[in-house]
N, C-alpha and C positions, 0 to 999 in steps of 0.2 A: 502493501498500499504504500510506503515511504516516497517509493519512487515518481507516484502519479500525481507529486503533490513537491515533489523537489525541483522543477523548474516547469511553473503551474501553467497550462494550458485548459484546466477545466473548462471555464466560461469563456466567454468571443471574446474575452480583455485579455485574454490571453496575455497576462502579464509578465509569466517567466522569472516569478520571485519564488524560493525556494521556500513554499511554508511551513518548511520542519524547522526553520530558528528565524523566519520572520515573516510579516503581516503580507499577506496579498492587497489586489486592491479590493477583493473583499473583505478586507478588512479583520481578516481571520489566518489562523495557522494554518495549522495541518489535522490537528484535531476535531473532531466536531464539537460545538459549544451550544448546548440548549438552554435557553431560560426559562421557559414554563413548558409546562405538559398539564393539561387542562379536560374538561369537558365543553366544548363551546357549542353556544346554542343557537349562534348567528351564521351562521352560515350557510347557501344555498340547501332551499329544502330536501331538496334531493341527494344531499349526501347528509345532511343534519338529521334530519328527520325529528321523533319526536325525542331521541334517545342522545343527540347529542353528537358532534363529529370530535374524535379524540384528537386535538391538536398537540404538538410536537413541534414549538416554535425554533428553529433556528439562529441562533445571534449570525450578526452579520451580513450583507450582502452585497451581491457584484453587481447593484445600482446603486445609482448617488440621489435618489429622489429625494429634490430639497420641499417636497411638503409631506415626507412619508410619517403615517401615522403611525410606526413600530418603531420610529427612532433611535427608541430609548434602548434598542436592541439591537437595531439594525446596524446603527454607526461606529458601534465598537461591538468586542468579543464578550460578551457578559455572561456569568451563568456558570454552568456545570458541564467538566468534559465527559466525552464517551467514545474509550476504544468501542471495536469493531465488536467485538464479545457483547458489552455491555450493552452498546443502543441497541443490537437483537433483543435483549434479553427486555430494555425498556419496550420496544415494539407488539413485547408479546403482553407483557402486565398493560400497555394502553388498551391491547386489542380483546382482551378477556376481560376488560372492567363495563361491557355493555355497551359501548359506545356502538354509533352507525359504521362507522370508517376508522381506518388511521389515515388521521389530516396529514402531513408534513409537510410545513409553513416553510418558505424559504430553504431549502435543503439544496439547490444547486451548486454552490462553491462546496459543498462536501458530497457531491456524487458519487466518489467511488468507495468513499466507506460506508453511504448509504444504502449504494446497490448491493455491496458484500454481508452486509447486516440482513436485509431483505431473504438476500438470497438464503441465507439459518435459516430462517423461521417463516418464509413463504407459505407454504404447504398447512404452517398452524396459524393462521392470522383468524380463517376465519372470518373475515369483513373485507370491504374493499380499498385496496392501499392508492388516498390521492395526493397527488404531486399537486402543490399549491407553491404555485410561479409567479416570478416577475415576466416571466415568458421572453427573457435574454438569456439565451441557451445555445448552446453547443450541442450539434448535431451527433459530433463522436463521441462526446458522454452521456446523450439520451441513449443510444445504443447499449449502455452497459442495463437500463433499465426496462429490455425489453424480457416481456414476461414476469416483471416484479410490479410494476405497475397498473392499473386497472382503470383508474380515471386521472384526467389530467385535468387539470383548474389554473391556466395557465393566465394571464394579463395579455391583453393585445392593448398597448399604453397609446401610442403614436404614430401618426401616418406622416409625419414632417419631421425632416431630419435636425432642421432648425429645432422644435421644440423638445424634440429628445436629447439633444444635448442643450439645451438651456436648462432644462426642468430635470433632466436624470443623467448627464456626463456622458449620453450615450449617443453618439450620434446614428452609426447604424442598427438601431435599436429594433426599426420596421425590417429592412432585412433579415436579422438574424430570429427577431420573432415570427416571420415568417414560415421559415426552414421549418424552425422549430414545431412551427403547425402542422406543417405539412408531415414532418417525418411523425408526429404521434399519431395525428390521422391516418398515416399509413399503416401503424402501429396494432392502432385501436378498432378504424371503423368505424361504423356508424354505434350511437349511444345505444343502450339496450338496458333496461328498469325490470325489477321485478316486481310481483301483484300488488303489493305496499307503494310505488311508484320510487323508489328509493332507485338512483343507479348504480347498476352493476356494472359497467363497463362503459367507457366514450370521454369524451371532452366536454367541459364547459368555457367557454371563453369567459373571460371577465373584461368588461372596459369600463372605467370609470370615466365619467363627463367632468372636465376641469371648467372652470368660471374663463368664458372669453375662448376659448376652443370650440364649440361647436363644431364651427367647419371640420375641422381636424378628426374632429368622433365622427361625423358623417362618411368620412373619406374611408377612416378606421374600418367600419363596418362596410360598404365598398367593396376593399379590398380584400378583407375576409369570405365575401360571398364570392366573389368571383375567383379566388382561389380553394374555397371547399364547399362542396353541395350544406347547405345552409340547414336543410333537414335533418344530417347526421348528428348535427350539434345542440348543443344549448349555450345560451348567450345570458350572460349576468350584465345586466346596464346599471352600473350604481352613479347613484347619486349624493353616496357620503363623502364629497371633500369638506372637509370644514378647516379655516385658516388656521384652526388652535393650534399646527404642528409648524407651521410655515413664519420663519422670520424673517424672510428679506422684503423687500422694497418692491415687488413684482404687482403692480397695481389689481391684476386678475384675481394674481392668487391667495391678495389680502381679504377678499370676500368669497362670500358663500355661491353656490350655484342659484342660479335664477329659473322659477318654473318653467318660462319660455325656453331656456337653453334646455333645459332636460327632454322637455315633451317634443323640442323639434328633433333630439336625435332618437327619440324615441319612434317619435311617428316614421322617420326615415327606415327604422329596423323592422318595423313591420312590416313596411311598405316591400323590403326585399326578403321579409317570408321569415325574418328568425322568430322561434319560438327558446322561452327560455323564464327569465327574472328578471321584476323591476324594482326599482323600493322608494318608497314614500320621502318625503322632505325631512321626514323627525327621523332619517337615518346619520342624517348630516350632524351629529353630534359626538363630540369626544368619549362621552360618555359609554359607547359601544366598542370600545379601546380598550386591548383588556389592561391590568396593572403590573407594569413588567419595572423587578427589580433588577438589585445586580446582582443577588443569589438566586440561584435555580429554586424553582417554584414547582410541586406535583402535586396536583387537588384533581381528582377523576370522580368524585362526589356528585 
């Protein structure tokens, strides 16, 4: 495992840093660090259900979103380190706690270790494995997850390279997100659900509508519809942006999303034939963000 981190190219940044001795562009070393494990009731209904999603929040992130609601853990390595064996045991603990799924949140920068841990216990989990990521993925790394992940829950954040660079320091975001989405679709195909409406296999694409960016959001949806059959995936169109986590001077990001902005994007999503999940304006609240601390927290009650 050490060799996969010693000149890191796990994500599209390919920073080349030896994460065994230094922090990569993801602000992380070579050992997965987890901040919080919990039963989360606010994920999409098809993965959350009545019992909640068993969320495992990894610290660090290979993006640098200036408005990140999980910035308390995404911008630094905080929590508890887990080696491959410990991670496998943790996954089993979460899956056996009665949750609807094992929801791996921001795992991209630890893909090799997470894949190895999943391979050890996949046949014993008994619940779908969800890869909940920012969408900025390397196809070569995603290949490690073949047969191990049941549901991909990627973001598709931007169409414009300028916006991607300004807000997430990743001008090539759209190209990499497209490649990743196509590969995920190639691996999993059309979404499948059980008799209770819980997703067992497939893709839910998340898109957060940002204030002042509705035209870019519409361009994102049109591009997704061009490259993938919208009948085969679900769309989670989010309105939850809140300026509580933004400290810059961008005038758009210092305000909340308007009803007009969100509904105009939703209208286009429906015109394109997307089906899935929408949010009410009340979701734009910092109260829905988990309470992260510098210490590891495990609460599956």
